[in-house]
N, C-alpha and C positions, 0 to 999 in steps of 0.2 A: 505495500499498500505508499508506502512512504518514496518508490518510484512514479506512479502516479502521478501522487500530491505535488510532488516537484513539478512532473511535467505539467498538469493542468496548471501550475504558481506561474511556468515559464511561458506556459502560451498567453494568459493573462496581462501579464508581464510584456510582451509581443505587443499585444491587442493595444493595450494601454499606450506604448513608444508611436504604434501606426496614426493613432486616434492622435495624438499631439502632434506629431509627424503633423497630419491633413489640417489640422488648426494652423500649424508653422507657414502652411503653402498658402493656405488662405487669406491670412494678415500680411503675406511677402507678394499677392498680388493684388491686394486693396494698399497697399504702400505703392507698389508700379503704377497703378492706379492715379493714387495721387499727383508724381512725380511728373505722369502722364499729363496731367491735366494743367501743371505748372511750367509745362515745359521745359522738364530736367530731363536728360541723360540717364540712365542706368545701366552700368554693364553689370549686363546677366549672368556670365561666365564667370567662375569660379576659376581662378589658377588651381591646379592640380598639384605642379611639381614647389615644390618646399625650393627657396631659396638658394643658393651659391652661398656656402659661408664663407668668410677670409674674405682677403682682397679682390676685387672684382676684375675678372680674366683680361689678359692682354695690357696689364699693368707694370708688371714687373720691369727690370732691369734692360731684359735681356729684350721685351719686347720694344721697349722705348729705343735702344738701341739699334734694335733693326729698323724701326722708323723713320730715324732720323741721320741712318748710315745713308749717302748717295749713290746710288749705282752708276758705276764707270762702263760707261758703251765701248770703247773704244783703251786696246793697253798703251800705255806709257812709253815712248822709244828713247831712246838714249842719246846725248845728242853729241855727234861728233866735230870736234872740231882741228884746229892745223897745230895748237901748240897743247903740248897734254899741261893742266892744269899745275902740276908741281913745276913746268918748268916756267907756268907764265907767273905766277906768285914767286917764284924766285928772282925772275928779269926786272919785276916792280920791285921788290926787296932791293936791286942791287940800284936799281935808278931813283929810288928813293931813301935811303938811310936815314933810320930814327923812325920810320912808317908805324904806327899803330893797329893794334886787330883789327878794329874798327873800319879804318881805310883798305888794309888789304881786302875786305869782304867789301868793301862798296865799289874795290875795281873787281873784283871777282864779278859781281853781281850784271856789270856797265858791260861784264865781257857776252854776258846772255848765259851764265851757268847757273844750274839751281843750288839750292843750299847756301853752304856756306864754306870760306879755302880753311877754317879752323881743322881738318886733316890732312889737310895737302901742310900745313903751316909748321902743324906736331910731328908729320914724317920729315918734314928737311929741316928742323930742329934735332930732330933722334939720328940723322944721317950729319949730322955736322956743317952742312950747307950754312946753314944761318945761327943766327943767338940770338937769344928770348933776354928781355931784361923787362922784370914787373914793374909797372907805374906804380909807385906810392899814393898810397890816397883814392885809388881809380882801380877800376876793374880794365882790366886788359893789360896787353904789352905793346913792349917796340921791340922790332928787327933790325937786324944791319946783317948783311949778307959778308961772309970768311972771304 
């Protein structure tokens, strides 16, 4: 008898819930009718998916980097010059004793070379072809040919 009592209670509970649901459906229809009369649009569908937890998709560092990085359409080509970079820097230092790093870099860019002449200067100093002397109280150095 215990099972039939539990089953009958369950049936009564389901019927009660169905009655309450029907009452709620009627109330929603009444609200929708009122909104319609007032000219208010109502969202009829209820989102079933839970919103994603955490940071929104596509807002991380990798996504931002991918968005801001320009895409290159063609590969860069190396330029060729009649005089090598080292020879050009050495000739400039010989022609302009006590020239500064900034002056050498300015000459480098005037020749149409990309980047800076710092690597060439360091190589020439290491090979002993020019000497470097630091400028006191300032950035950079002065150079003399040997």
